[in-house]
VOBAPA-116842 format. One record per atom (N, C-alpha, C): residue number from 1; atom name; residue in three letters; x, y, z. Coordinates in pm, whole numbers, padded with zeros to 5 digits. Atoms other than C-alpha are relative to their C-alpha. Layout:
<sites>
(NUM, 'CA', 'Ala', (X, Y, Z));
...
</sites>
This chain:
<sites>
(1, 'N', 'Unk', (-00036, -00137, -00022));
(1, 'CA', 'Unk', (12274, 07705, 20954));
(1, 'C', 'Unk', (00031, 00066, -00135));
(2, 'N', 'Unk', (-00021, -00072, 00125));
(2, 'CA', 'Unk', (12285, 07966, 20679));
(2, 'C', 'Unk', (00142, 00056, -00006));
(3, 'N', 'Unk', (-00131, -00061, 00016));
(3, 'CA', 'Unk', (12610, 08092, 20537));
(3, 'C', 'Unk', (-00011, 00152, 00001));
(4, 'N', 'Unk', (-00004, -00146, -00015));
(4, 'CA', 'Unk', (12715, 08456, 20557));
(4, 'C', 'Unk', (-00064, 00072, -00119));
(5, 'N', 'Unk', (00057, -00065, 00118));
(5, 'CA', 'Unk', (12617, 08545, 20198));
(5, 'C', 'Unk', (-00152, -00009, 00000));
(6, 'N', 'Unk', (00146, 00015, -00006));
(6, 'CA', 'Unk', (12265, 08409, 20248));
(6, 'C', 'Unk', (-00059, 00095, 00103));
(7, 'N', 'Unk', (00047, -00093, -00103));
(7, 'CA', 'Unk', (12227, 08612, 20568));
(7, 'C', 'Unk', (00001, 00144, -00051));
(8, 'N', 'Unk', (-00008, -00135, 00056));
(8, 'CA', 'Unk', (12340, 08927, 20386));
(8, 'C', 'Unk', (-00112, 00023, -00102));
(9, 'N', 'Unk', (00106, -00013, 00098));
(9, 'CA', 'Unk', (12091, 08861, 20106));
(9, 'C', 'Unk', (-00136, 00016, 00067));
(10, 'N', 'Unk', (00127, -00010, -00073));
(10, 'CA', 'Unk', (11803, 08810, 20351));
(10, 'C', 'Unk', (-00013, 00138, 00064));
(11, 'N', 'Unk', (00004, -00134, -00060));
(11, 'CA', 'Unk', (11894, 09132, 20536));
(11, 'C', 'Unk', (-00025, 00107, -00106));
(12, 'N', 'Unk', (00023, -00095, 00110));
(12, 'CA', 'Unk', (11904, 09315, 20202));
(12, 'C', 'Unk', (-00145, -00004, -00045));
(13, 'N', 'Unk', (00140, 00011, 00039));
(13, 'CA', 'Unk', (11558, 09182, 20114));
(13, 'C', 'Unk', (-00091, 00068, 00101));
(14, 'N', 'Unk', (00079, -00068, -00103));
(14, 'CA', 'Unk', (11422, 09309, 20444));
(14, 'C', 'Unk', (00009, 00152, -00020));
(15, 'N', 'Unk', (-00014, -00143, 00027));
(15, 'CA', 'Unk', (11564, 09654, 20362));
(15, 'C', 'Unk', (-00079, 00041, -00124));
(16, 'N', 'Unk', (00080, -00031, 00119));
(16, 'CA', 'Unk', (11399, 09638, 20018));
(16, 'C', 'Unk', (-00146, 00013, 00039));
(17, 'N', 'Unk', (00139, -00005, -00045));
(17, 'CA', 'Unk', (11068, 09569, 20188));
(17, 'C', 'Unk', (-00028, 00128, 00078));
(18, 'N', 'Unk', (00018, -00121, -00081));
(18, 'CA', 'Unk', (11118, 09862, 20427));
(18, 'C', 'Unk', (00024, 00129, -00077));
(19, 'N', 'Unk', (-00045, -00125, 00060));
(19, 'CA', 'Unk', (11299, 10123, 20217));
(19, 'C', 'Unk', (-00024, 00011, -00151));
(20, 'N', 'Unk', (00017, -00003, 00144));
(20, 'CA', 'Unk', (11242, 10025, 19854));
(20, 'C', 'Unk', (00126, -00027, -00078));
(21, 'N', 'Unk', (-00125, 00037, 00066));
(21, 'CA', 'Unk', (11604, 09943, 19779));
(21, 'C', 'Unk', (00092, -00061, 00105));
(22, 'N', 'Unk', (-00096, 00063, -00091));
(22, 'CA', 'Unk', (11897, 09754, 19927));
(22, 'C', 'Unk', (00076, 00105, 00079));
(23, 'N', 'Unk', (-00070, -00112, -00062));
(23, 'CA', 'Unk', (12078, 10080, 20002));
(23, 'C', 'Unk', (-00043, 00127, -00071));
(24, 'N', 'Unk', (00033, -00125, 00070));
(24, 'CA', 'Unk', (12027, 10448, 19919));
(24, 'C', 'Unk', (00071, 00008, -00135));
(25, 'N', 'Unk', (-00052, -00008, 00137));
(25, 'CA', 'Unk', (12093, 10540, 19555));
(25, 'C', 'Unk', (00143, 00053, -00006));
(26, 'N', 'Unk', (-00136, -00057, 00005));
(26, 'CA', 'Unk', (12410, 10734, 19638));
(26, 'C', 'Unk', (00107, -00099, 00042));
(27, 'N', 'Unk', (-00097, 00102, -00042));
(27, 'CA', 'Unk', (12576, 10422, 19783));
(27, 'C', 'Unk', (00040, -00083, -00122));
(28, 'N', 'Unk', (-00051, 00076, 00114));
(28, 'CA', 'Unk', (12793, 10264, 19514));
(28, 'C', 'Unk', (00099, -00106, 00046));
(29, 'N', 'Unk', (-00084, 00105, -00054));
(29, 'CA', 'Unk', (12949, 09993, 19727));
(29, 'C', 'Unk', (-00010, -00124, -00090));
(30, 'N', 'Unk', (00006, 00118, 00087));
(30, 'CA', 'Unk', (13045, 09686, 19518));
(30, 'C', 'Unk', (-00087, -00112, 00057));
(31, 'N', 'Unk', (00080, 00107, -00059));
(31, 'CA', 'Unk', (12881, 09447, 19765));
(31, 'C', 'Unk', (-00149, 00030, -00014));
(32, 'N', 'Unk', (00140, -00040, 00018));
(32, 'CA', 'Unk', (12554, 09642, 19745));
(32, 'C', 'Unk', (-00045, -00028, -00142));
(33, 'N', 'Unk', (00034, 00025, 00140));
(33, 'CA', 'Unk', (12561, 09620, 19368));
(33, 'C', 'Unk', (-00012, -00149, -00030));
(34, 'N', 'Unk', (00006, 00146, 00019));
(34, 'CA', 'Unk', (12630, 09245, 19380));
(34, 'C', 'Unk', (-00129, -00055, 00061));
(35, 'N', 'Unk', (00123, 00047, -00064));
(35, 'CA', 'Unk', (12344, 09187, 19625));
(35, 'C', 'Unk', (-00123, 00039, -00082));
(36, 'N', 'Unk', (00112, -00045, 00082));
(36, 'CA', 'Unk', (12107, 09391, 19410));
(36, 'C', 'Unk', (-00013, -00086, -00126));
(37, 'N', 'Unk', (00001, 00081, 00121));
(37, 'CA', 'Unk', (12205, 09197, 19097));
(37, 'C', 'Unk', (-00042, -00144, 00030));
(38, 'N', 'Unk', (00039, 00137, -00038));
(38, 'CA', 'Unk', (12173, 08860, 19275));
(38, 'C', 'Unk', (-00149, -00010, 00026));
(39, 'N', 'Unk', (00143, 00001, -00032));
(39, 'CA', 'Unk', (11827, 08948, 19401));
(39, 'C', 'Unk', (-00084, 00015, -00127));
(40, 'N', 'Unk', (00074, -00016, 00125));
(40, 'CA', 'Unk', (11714, 09061, 19055));
(40, 'C', 'Unk', (00005, -00127, -00085));
(41, 'N', 'Unk', (-00014, 00121, 00080));
(41, 'CA', 'Unk', (11850, 08752, 18880));
(41, 'C', 'Unk', (-00076, -00119, 00059));
(42, 'N', 'Unk', (00072, 00108, -00066));
(42, 'CA', 'Unk', (11695, 08519, 19137));
(42, 'C', 'Unk', (-00149, 00027, 00010));
(43, 'N', 'Unk', (00141, -00039, -00001));
(43, 'CA', 'Unk', (11359, 08697, 19090));
(43, 'C', 'Unk', (-00054, 00016, 00142));
(44, 'N', 'Unk', (00042, -00027, -00138));
(44, 'CA', 'Unk', (11347, 08798, 19456));
(44, 'C', 'Unk', (-00059, 00140, 00015));
(45, 'N', 'Unk', (00055, -00135, 00001));
(45, 'CA', 'Unk', (11270, 09162, 19377));
(45, 'C', 'Unk', (-00008, 00047, -00145));
(46, 'N', 'Unk', (00015, -00056, 00135));
(46, 'CA', 'Unk', (11168, 09371, 19077));
(46, 'C', 'Unk', (-00025, 00149, 00013));
(47, 'N', 'Unk', (00024, -00144, 00001));
(47, 'CA', 'Unk', (11141, 09736, 18978));
(47, 'C', 'Unk', (-00147, 00024, -00030));
(48, 'N', 'Unk', (00140, -00035, 00020));
(48, 'CA', 'Unk', (10788, 09878, 19009));
(48, 'C', 'Unk', (-00006, 00143, -00053));
(49, 'N', 'Unk', (00006, -00133, 00063));
(49, 'CA', 'Unk', (10734, 10168, 18767));
(49, 'C', 'Unk', (-00101, 00091, 00070));
(50, 'N', 'Unk', (00105, -00081, -00063));
(50, 'CA', 'Unk', (10418, 10284, 18945));
(50, 'C', 'Unk', (00050, 00063, 00130));
(51, 'N', 'Unk', (-00050, -00050, -00128));
(51, 'CA', 'Unk', (10587, 10319, 19284));
(51, 'C', 'Unk', (00135, 00069, -00013));
(52, 'N', 'Unk', (-00132, -00060, 00018));
(52, 'CA', 'Unk', (10929, 10417, 19149));
(52, 'C', 'Unk', (00103, -00055, 00096));
(53, 'N', 'Unk', (-00095, 00064, -00091));
(53, 'CA', 'Unk', (11115, 10172, 19370));
(53, 'C', 'Unk', (-00004, -00151, -00020));
(54, 'N', 'Unk', (00000, 00146, 00006));
(54, 'CA', 'Unk', (11203, 09804, 19408));
(54, 'C', 'Unk', (-00103, -00055, 00096));
(55, 'N', 'Unk', (00095, 00070, -00088));
(55, 'CA', 'Unk', (10943, 09569, 19553));
(55, 'C', 'Unk', (00037, -00147, 00000));
(56, 'N', 'Unk', (-00026, 00143, -00010));
(56, 'CA', 'Unk', (10970, 09211, 19670));
(56, 'C', 'Unk', (-00102, -00078, -00081));
(57, 'N', 'Unk', (00092, 00093, 00066));
(57, 'CA', 'Unk', (10820, 08931, 19467));
(57, 'C', 'Unk', (-00044, -00103, 00103));
(58, 'N', 'Unk', (00044, 00105, -00091));
(58, 'CA', 'Unk', (10643, 08635, 19622));
(58, 'C', 'Unk', (00114, -00090, 00042));
(59, 'N', 'Unk', (-00116, 00082, -00032));
(59, 'CA', 'Unk', (10965, 08438, 19604));
(59, 'C', 'Unk', (00086, 00067, 00106));
(60, 'N', 'Unk', (-00078, -00073, -00100));
(60, 'CA', 'Unk', (11148, 08708, 19799));
(60, 'C', 'Unk', (-00065, -00001, 00136));
(61, 'N', 'Unk', (00071, 00005, -00129));
(61, 'CA', 'Unk', (10881, 08715, 20067));
(61, 'C', 'Unk', (00010, -00138, 00065));
(62, 'N', 'Unk', (-00016, 00136, -00054));
(62, 'CA', 'Unk', (10898, 08336, 20104));
(62, 'C', 'Unk', (00141, -00022, 00053));
(63, 'N', 'Unk', (-00138, 00014, -00044));
(63, 'CA', 'Unk', (11276, 08359, 20135));
(63, 'C', 'Unk', (00019, 00064, 00137));
(64, 'N', 'Unk', (-00007, -00065, -00130));
(64, 'CA', 'Unk', (11240, 08604, 20425));
(64, 'C', 'Unk', (-00073, -00083, 00105));
(65, 'N', 'Unk', (00079, 00077, -00096));
(65, 'CA', 'Unk', (10970, 08393, 20592));
(65, 'C', 'Unk', (00070, -00131, 00035));
(66, 'N', 'Unk', (-00069, 00127, -00027));
(66, 'CA', 'Unk', (11183, 08077, 20562));
(66, 'C', 'Unk', (00107, 00018, 00106));
(67, 'N', 'Unk', (-00102, -00025, -00102));
(67, 'CA', 'Unk', (11450, 08238, 20777));
(67, 'C', 'Unk', (-00061, 00003, 00139));
(68, 'N', 'Unk', (00063, -00016, -00131));
(68, 'CA', 'Unk', (11203, 08299, 21059));
(68, 'C', 'Unk', (-00057, -00130, 00055));
(69, 'N', 'Unk', (00052, 00128, -00048));
(69, 'CA', 'Unk', (11081, 07940, 21078));
(69, 'C', 'Unk', (00106, -00074, 00080));
(70, 'N', 'Unk', (-00099, 00078, -00073));
(70, 'CA', 'Unk', (11246, 07720, 21338));
(70, 'C', 'Unk', (00043, -00121, -00081));
(71, 'N', 'Unk', (-00052, 00115, 00071));
(71, 'CA', 'Unk', (11461, 07439, 21213));
(71, 'C', 'Unk', (-00076, -00125, 00044));
(72, 'N', 'Unk', (00077, 00119, -00033));
(72, 'CA', 'Unk', (11268, 07113, 21196));
(72, 'C', 'Unk', (00093, -00116, 00033));
(73, 'N', 'Unk', (-00079, 00119, -00032));
(73, 'CA', 'Unk', (11386, 06781, 21329));
(73, 'C', 'Unk', (-00088, -00123, -00022));
(74, 'N', 'Unk', (00069, 00126, 00024));
(74, 'CA', 'Unk', (11294, 06421, 21257));
(74, 'C', 'Unk', (-00004, -00077, 00131));
(75, 'N', 'Unk', (00017, 00077, -00123));
(75, 'CA', 'Unk', (11154, 06225, 21550));
(75, 'C', 'Unk', (-00036, -00142, -00038));
(76, 'N', 'Unk', (00031, 00139, 00038));
(76, 'CA', 'Unk', (11169, 05846, 21513));
(76, 'C', 'Unk', (-00118, -00053, 00082));
(77, 'N', 'Unk', (00110, 00065, -00070));
(77, 'CA', 'Unk', (10865, 05642, 21602));
(77, 'C', 'Unk', (00056, -00113, 00085));
(78, 'N', 'Unk', (-00043, 00109, -00087));
(78, 'CA', 'Unk', (10906, 05403, 21892));
(78, 'C', 'Unk', (-00079, -00126, -00030));
(79, 'N', 'Unk', (00069, 00127, 00019));
(79, 'CA', 'Unk', (10814, 05037, 21874));
(79, 'C', 'Unk', (-00081, -00033, 00125));
(80, 'N', 'Unk', (00082, 00043, -00114));
(80, 'CA', 'Unk', (10543, 04892, 22090));
(80, 'C', 'Unk', (00065, -00117, 00069));
(81, 'N', 'Unk', (-00051, 00119, -00071));
(81, 'CA', 'Unk', (10631, 04643, 22358));
(81, 'C', 'Unk', (-00062, -00126, -00060));
(82, 'N', 'Unk', (00043, 00126, 00061));
(82, 'CA', 'Unk', (10598, 04283, 22245));
(82, 'C', 'Unk', (-00132, -00052, 00058));
(83, 'N', 'Unk', (00121, 00052, -00064));
(83, 'CA', 'Unk', (10324, 04194, 22495));
(83, 'C', 'Unk', (-00127, 00065, -00053));
(84, 'N', 'Unk', (00118, -00071, 00048));
(84, 'CA', 'Unk', (10077, 04457, 22376));
(84, 'C', 'Unk', (-00026, -00028, -00148));
(85, 'N', 'Unk', (00013, 00023, 00143));
(85, 'CA', 'Unk', (10143, 04389, 22008));
(85, 'C', 'Unk', (-00069, -00136, -00027));
(86, 'N', 'Unk', (00057, 00133, 00020));
(86, 'CA', 'Unk', (10050, 04015, 22038));
(86, 'C', 'Unk', (-00148, -00005, 00040));
(87, 'N', 'Unk', (00138, 00005, -00046));
(87, 'CA', 'Unk', (09728, 04079, 22229));
(87, 'C', 'Unk', (-00095, 00064, -00100));
(88, 'N', 'Unk', (00085, -00065, 00100));
(88, 'CA', 'Unk', (09590, 04303, 21955));
(88, 'C', 'Unk', (-00028, -00092, -00117));
(89, 'N', 'Unk', (00016, 00089, 00116));
(89, 'CA', 'Unk', (09641, 04041, 21685));
(89, 'C', 'Unk', (-00094, -00116, 00028));
(90, 'N', 'Unk', (00078, 00120, -00033));
(90, 'CA', 'Unk', (09462, 03767, 21870));
(90, 'C', 'Unk', (-00148, 00020, -00003));
</sites>
């Protein structure tokens, strides 16, 4: 299970993909600024001069996609019954 900070970062990345930034420019909330800085330092998003907004990098897109995958589990292999195993060897 993901912790709360990771969930907030993923939600912020989704907003970057939709809106072009984590929050509107007039929002100067400290948490918004921290999320923006974390995403930039982790190379999850970058500023695009041509578009004039933030865009996700490949790493950021993979981070979003990883959240949507179901959690995997390990399934142990069962052993064959003794009778069948001996007949194959003979």
